[in-house]
Short mmCIF file of the C-alpha atoms (twelve columns), coordinates in Angstrom:
data_MODEL
# 
_entry.id   MODEL 
# 
loop_
_atom_site.group_PDB 
_atom_site.id 
_atom_site.type_symbol 
_atom_site.label_atom_id 
_atom_site.label_alt_id 
_atom_site.label_comp_id 
_atom_site.label_asym_id 
_atom_site.label_seq_id 
_atom_site.Cartn_x 
_atom_site.Cartn_y 
_atom_site.Cartn_z 
_atom_site.pdbx_PDB_model_num 
ATOM 1   C CA . VAL A 1   7.140   -16.658 21.650  1 
ATOM 2   C CA . SER A 2   9.505   -16.577 24.569  1 
ATOM 3   C CA . THR A 3   12.501  -18.388 25.955  1 
ATOM 4   C CA . GLN A 4   12.311  -20.918 28.741  1 
ATOM 5   C CA . SER A 5   13.031  -19.163 32.019  1 
ATOM 6   C CA . THR A 6   13.471  -20.870 35.337  1 
ATOM 7   C CA . GLY A 7   13.021  -19.438 38.780  1 
ATOM 8   C CA . SER A 8   10.462  -17.049 40.146  1 
ATOM 9   C CA . SER A 9   11.839  -14.086 38.195  1 
ATOM 10  C CA . GLY A 10  11.384  -16.003 34.913  1 
ATOM 11  C CA . ILE A 11  7.853   -16.970 35.891  1 
ATOM 12  C CA . ASN A 12  7.036   -13.384 36.825  1 
ATOM 13  C CA . ALA A 13  8.544   -12.157 33.554  1 
ATOM 14  C CA . GLU A 14  6.445   -14.557 31.469  1 
ATOM 15  C CA . TYR A 15  3.319   -13.616 33.396  1 
ATOM 16  C CA . GLY A 16  4.099   -9.910  32.941  1 
ATOM 17  C CA . ARG A 17  4.587   -10.393 29.187  1 
ATOM 18  C CA . GLY A 18  1.286   -12.249 29.011  1 
ATOM 19  C CA . GLN A 19  -0.475  -9.444  30.854  1 
ATOM 20  C CA . ALA A 20  1.095   -6.828  28.580  1 
ATOM 21  C CA . ALA A 21  -0.077  -8.752  25.529  1 
ATOM 22  C CA . GLU A 22  -3.589  -8.921  27.031  1 
ATOM 23  C CA . VAL A 23  -3.651  -5.163  27.593  1 
ATOM 24  C CA . SER A 24  -2.686  -4.575  23.966  1 
ATOM 25  C CA . GLN A 25  -5.321  -7.157  22.958  1 
ATOM 26  C CA . ASP A 26  -2.713  -9.332  21.266  1 
ATOM 27  C CA . TRP A 27  -4.487  -12.500 22.288  1 
ATOM 28  C CA . GLU A 28  -2.320  -14.945 20.340  1 
ATOM 29  C CA . ASP A 29  0.906   -13.672 21.904  1 
ATOM 30  C CA . ALA A 30  -0.690  -13.659 25.353  1 
ATOM 31  C CA . ILE A 31  -1.668  -17.304 24.923  1 
ATOM 32  C CA . GLY A 32  1.912   -18.093 23.909  1 
ATOM 33  C CA . TYR A 33  3.365   -16.386 26.977  1 
ATOM 34  C CA . PHE A 34  0.961   -18.118 29.334  1 
ATOM 35  C CA . LYS A 35  1.687   -21.477 27.657  1 
ATOM 36  C CA . ALA A 36  5.402   -20.867 28.200  1 
ATOM 37  C CA . LEU A 37  4.594   -20.158 31.828  1 
ATOM 38  C CA . LEU A 38  2.706   -23.460 32.089  1 
ATOM 39  C CA . GLU A 39  5.707   -25.307 30.640  1 
ATOM 40  C CA . VAL A 40  7.801   -24.043 33.538  1 
ATOM 41  C CA . ASP A 41  5.092   -24.373 36.210  1 
ATOM 42  C CA . THR A 42  2.497   -26.966 35.139  1 
ATOM 43  C CA . LYS A 43  0.321   -26.402 38.220  1 
ATOM 44  C CA . ASN A 44  -0.119  -22.674 37.656  1 
ATOM 45  C CA . THR A 45  -3.908  -22.332 37.591  1 
ATOM 46  C CA . ILE A 46  -3.732  -18.594 37.035  1 
ATOM 47  C CA . ALA A 47  -1.885  -19.092 33.740  1 
ATOM 48  C CA . ALA A 48  -4.351  -21.831 32.705  1 
ATOM 49  C CA . ASN A 49  -7.284  -19.500 33.432  1 
ATOM 50  C CA . ARG A 50  -5.611  -16.650 31.524  1 
ATOM 51  C CA . ILE A 51  -5.199  -18.986 28.511  1 
ATOM 52  C CA . LYS A 52  -8.922  -19.816 28.632  1 
ATOM 53  C CA . PHE A 53  -9.768  -16.121 28.893  1 
ATOM 54  C CA . CYS A 54  -7.481  -15.178 25.988  1 
ATOM 55  C CA . ARG A 55  -8.887  -17.973 23.822  1 
ATOM 56  C CA . SER A 56  -12.448 -16.776 24.444  1 
ATOM 57  C CA . LYS A 57  -11.427 -13.190 23.601  1 
ATOM 58  C CA . LEU A 58  -9.638  -14.381 20.453  1 
ATOM 59  C CA . THR A 59  -12.704 -16.355 19.353  1 
ATOM 60  C CA . ALA A 60  -14.942 -13.335 19.950  1 
ATOM 61  C CA . PHE A 61  -12.518 -11.067 18.075  1 
ATOM 62  C CA . LYS A 62  -12.412 -13.381 15.051  1 
ATOM 63  C CA . ALA A 63  -16.213 -13.688 15.027  1 
ATOM 64  C CA . ALA A 64  -16.572 -9.890  15.140  1 
ATOM 65  C CA . GLU A 65  -14.102 -9.482  12.268  1 
ATOM 66  C CA . LYS A 66  -15.885 -12.113 10.223  1 
ATOM 67  C CA . LYS A 67  -19.180 -10.324 10.795  1 
ATOM 68  C CA . ARG A 68  -17.643 -6.940  9.999   1 
ATOM 69  C CA . TYR A 69  -16.212 -8.037  6.663   1 
ATOM 70  C CA . ALA A 70  -18.954 -10.474 5.651   1 
ATOM 71  C CA . ASN A 71  -21.202 -7.782  4.208   1 
ATOM 72  C CA . MET A 72  -18.467 -5.495  2.952   1 
ATOM 73  C CA . PHE A 73  -19.182 -6.107  -0.709  1 
ATOM 74  C CA . ALA A 74  -22.939 -6.413  -0.300  1 
ATOM 75  C CA . ARG A 75  -23.099 -2.752  0.767   1 
ATOM 76  C CA . THR A 76  -21.208 -1.433  -2.225  1 
ATOM 77  C CA . ASN A 77  -22.965 -0.247  -5.354  1 
ATOM 78  C CA . PHE A 78  -21.428 -2.757  -7.707  1 
ATOM 79  C CA . LYS A 79  -23.735 -3.482  -10.604 1 
ATOM 80  C CA . GLU A 80  -23.793 -6.441  -12.911 1 
ATOM 81  C CA . PRO A 81  -22.299 -5.627  -16.305 1 
ATOM 82  C CA . GLU A 82  -24.904 -4.694  -18.862 1 
ATOM 83  C CA . GLU A 83  -25.357 -6.755  -22.004 1 
ATOM 84  C CA . PRO A 84  -23.640 -5.262  -25.041 1 
ATOM 85  C CA . PRO A 85  -25.930 -3.813  -27.699 1 
ATOM 86  C CA . LYS A 86  -27.109 -6.239  -30.364 1 
ATOM 87  C CA . ASP A 87  -26.055 -3.950  -33.251 1 
ATOM 88  C CA . SER A 88  -22.525 -4.978  -34.199 1 
ATOM 89  C CA . ASN A 89  -21.711 -1.540  -35.620 1 
ATOM 90  C CA . LEU A 90  -22.109 0.043   -32.215 1 
ATOM 91  C CA . ASN A 91  -19.263 -2.064  -30.860 1 
ATOM 92  C CA . LYS A 92  -16.836 -0.853  -33.510 1 
ATOM 93  C CA . PRO A 93  -14.875 2.293   -32.737 1 
ATOM 94  C CA . ASP A 94  -15.583 5.340   -34.894 1 
ATOM 95  C CA . PHE A 95  -12.291 6.717   -36.180 1 
ATOM 96  C CA . SER A 96  -13.839 9.028   -38.719 1 
ATOM 97  C CA . ASP A 97  -13.360 12.744  -38.409 1 
ATOM 98  C CA . GLY A 98  -16.694 13.528  -40.000 1 
ATOM 99  C CA . GLU A 99  -15.263 14.301  -43.467 1 
ATOM 100 C CA . GLU A 100 -16.606 11.079  -44.939 1 
ATOM 101 C CA . GLU A 101 -20.128 12.024  -43.935 1 
ATOM 102 C CA . GLU A 102 -19.714 15.405  -45.614 1 
ATOM 103 C CA . GLU A 103 -18.453 13.721  -48.815 1 
ATOM 104 C CA . GLU A 104 -21.396 11.299  -48.760 1 
ATOM 105 C CA . ASN A 105 -23.822 14.186  -48.350 1 
ATOM 106 C CA . GLU A 106 -22.195 16.015  -51.274 1 
ATOM 107 C CA . ASN A 107 -22.357 12.866  -53.432 1 
ATOM 108 C CA . GLU A 108 -26.029 12.423  -52.611 1 
ATOM 109 C CA . SER A 109 -26.806 15.998  -53.581 1 
ATOM 110 C CA . VAL A 110 -24.912 15.585  -56.881 1 
ATOM 111 C CA . VAL A 111 -26.853 12.398  -57.622 1 
ATOM 112 C CA . ARG A 112 -30.132 14.180  -56.860 1 
ATOM 113 C CA . GLU A 113 -29.202 17.043  -59.163 1 
ATOM 114 C CA . GLU A 114 -28.400 14.626  -61.979 1 
ATOM 115 C CA . MET A 115 -31.685 12.836  -61.482 1 
ATOM 116 C CA . GLU A 116 -33.580 16.098  -61.673 1 
ATOM 117 C CA . VAL A 117 -31.934 17.059  -64.941 1 
# 
């Protein structure tokens, strides 16, 4: 996350970056900056405490996100797909323009007329 800096100005810079990351709630970066600070000054209890704090905030943030998105799909109105109708003719597309039905009706009337005669 950062470069190794020596001297008090480097330590102050790492601490300042860690604080800035905390303010922006970028907990992972803040932990990285404070870890870099501990690499330079292993006895820095402030940095160790800030790492603990950032880890607890990161854990809480992840738990809140998990809770927020856990029920996302349960609240939607998704329905199970319905079973298709049992009649196979209903599944076939109807490409007729209605003329065939008219011809069938005419043929039926002609047949009726012939039967009556």
